[in-house]
C-alpha positions in Angstrom: 0.2 66.5 62.3 0.0 67.5 58.7 -2.0 65.3 56.3 -2.0 66.1 52.6 -4.2 64.6 49.9 -5.2 65.4 46.4 -8.6 65.9 45.1 -10.3 67.7 42.3 -10.6 71.1 43.8 -13.1 72.5 41.3 -15.6 69.8 41.9 -15.4 70.1 45.5 -15.7 73.8 45.6 -18.8 73.5 43.4 -20.3 70.6 45.4 -22.8 71.6 48.0 -22.4 68.3 49.7 -18.8 68.8 50.4 -18.9 69.9 53.9 -15.5 69.2 55.1 -13.8 72.5 56.0 -10.5 71.7 54.4 -12.2 71.1 51.2 -14.4 74.2 51.3 -11.3 76.3 51.9 -8.9 74.9 49.5 -7.9 77.4 46.8 -7.7 76.7 43.1 -4.0 76.6 41.9 -3.0 79.9 40.4 -0.7 79.9 37.5 1.5 82.9 37.7 3.3 82.3 34.4 4.6 79.3 32.5 7.3 78.8 35.1 5.5 79.6 38.4 2.4 78.3 40.0 1.0 78.4 43.5 -1.7 77.1 45.8 -2.8 77.8 49.2 -3.8 75.0 51.5 -5.4 75.5 55.0 -3.4 73.9 57.9 -5.8 74.9 60.7 -7.1 77.9 62.5 -5.8 81.0 60.8 -2.8 79.1 59.4 -2.2 78.1 55.7 0.6 76.8 53.6 1.6 78.3 50.3 3.1 75.8 47.9 4.9 77.1 45.0 5.8 74.9 42.1 8.6 76.3 39.8 10.8 75.5 37.0 13.6 78.0 36.5 15.2 78.8 33.1 17.9 76.5 32.0 21.5 77.4 32.0 21.5 78.0 28.2 19.0 80.8 28.5 20.2 84.4 28.2 20.8 86.5 31.6 17.7 88.6 30.9 15.2 85.5 30.9 16.9 84.2 34.2 16.6 87.8 35.7 13.0 88.1 34.8 12.2 84.7 36.3 13.9 85.6 39.6 12.2 89.0 39.7 8.7 87.3 39.2 9.6 84.6 41.9 10.8 87.6 44.2 7.5 89.3 43.6 5.5 86.0 44.3 7.4 85.4 47.6 7.0 89.0 48.7 3.3 88.7 48.3 3.2 85.8 50.9 2.5 86.9 54.4 5.1 86.1 57.0 2.3 84.4 59.1 1.8 81.7 56.3 4.1 78.9 55.8 5.9 78.8 52.4 7.3 75.9 50.5 8.9 76.2 47.2 9.4 73.1 45.1 10.7 72.6 41.7 13.8 72.7 39.5 15.9 75.7 39.9 18.6 74.6 37.4 21.1 75.5 40.0 23.8 73.3 41.4 24.4 74.7 44.8 27.6 72.8 45.8 29.1 72.3 49.2 30.3 75.8 50.2 28.0 76.0 53.4 30.6 78.2 55.2 30.1 81.2 52.9 26.2 80.6 52.7 25.5 79.0 56.0 22.0 80.4 56.4 21.0 79.1 53.0 22.5 75.7 52.4 23.5 73.1 54.9 26.6 71.0 55.4 25.2 68.2 53.1 25.3 69.6 49.7 26.7 67.7 46.9 28.8 68.5 43.7 30.2 71.6 42.2 28.1 74.7 41.7 27.1 76.5 38.5 26.3 80.1 37.6 22.6 79.7 38.5 23.5 79.2 42.0 24.1 82.8 42.7 20.7 83.9 41.4 19.1 81.2 43.6 21.1 82.2 46.7 20.3 85.8 46.4 16.7 85.2 46.1 16.9 82.8 49.1 18.9 85.1 51.3 16.7 88.2 50.6 13.5 86.2 51.9 15.3 84.3 54.7 14.8 81.0 52.8 17.0 77.8 53.1 17.6 75.0 50.6 16.2 72.2 52.7 17.6 69.2 50.9 21.1 70.3 51.9 20.1 70.3 55.6 19.8 66.6 56.1 22.3 63.9 56.2 21.5 61.2 53.6 23.4 58.9 51.5 25.0 60.6 48.5 23.4 58.3 46.1 20.1 59.3 47.4 20.6 63.1 47.1 20.8 63.5 43.4 17.7 63.7 41.3 18.7 64.4 37.7 21.7 63.0 35.4 23.3 65.6 33.1 22.9 64.1 29.6 26.6 64.9 28.4 28.7 64.4 31.6 26.5 61.7 33.1 26.9 63.2 36.6 24.0 63.2 39.0 22.7 66.6 40.5 20.3 67.4 43.3 17.2 69.6 42.8 16.4 72.3 45.3 13.6 72.4 47.7 13.4 75.9 49.3 11.3 76.9 52.4 11.0 79.4 55.1 12.8 78.6 58.4 
């Protein structure tokens, strides 16, 4: 059973009375850059989870900016031990579509909408680290999948949540 809670990590780390093991071993969130942040949380004996929060560059950004972001994300993922659990949450600004036959190890049968050009960058990174886009793996109502609306087209699109299988 996994129980997650939030607390002021700095206060607990500096509090001598904080004698709960999960509080003593929590790490302080590490800001990698303005688009990436990670925190390590203990799960139990010799096991932890690395949570990565991300916000990928938007479609309007030049290719060099997107490539730099994915290089930094790739480096961050590579630094995480295979023994640790990895969850990447955030906005990849990538519409992944429904083509699960071509990308069956990355997306599930329950994607929604059309894809965009950021999809390939997201898929390459996911494939190179054996990650999958989990919000396409579960069958839920289409109206519950999308998480943001495009301001001009007024179409709803899902955000990606990526994790190790």
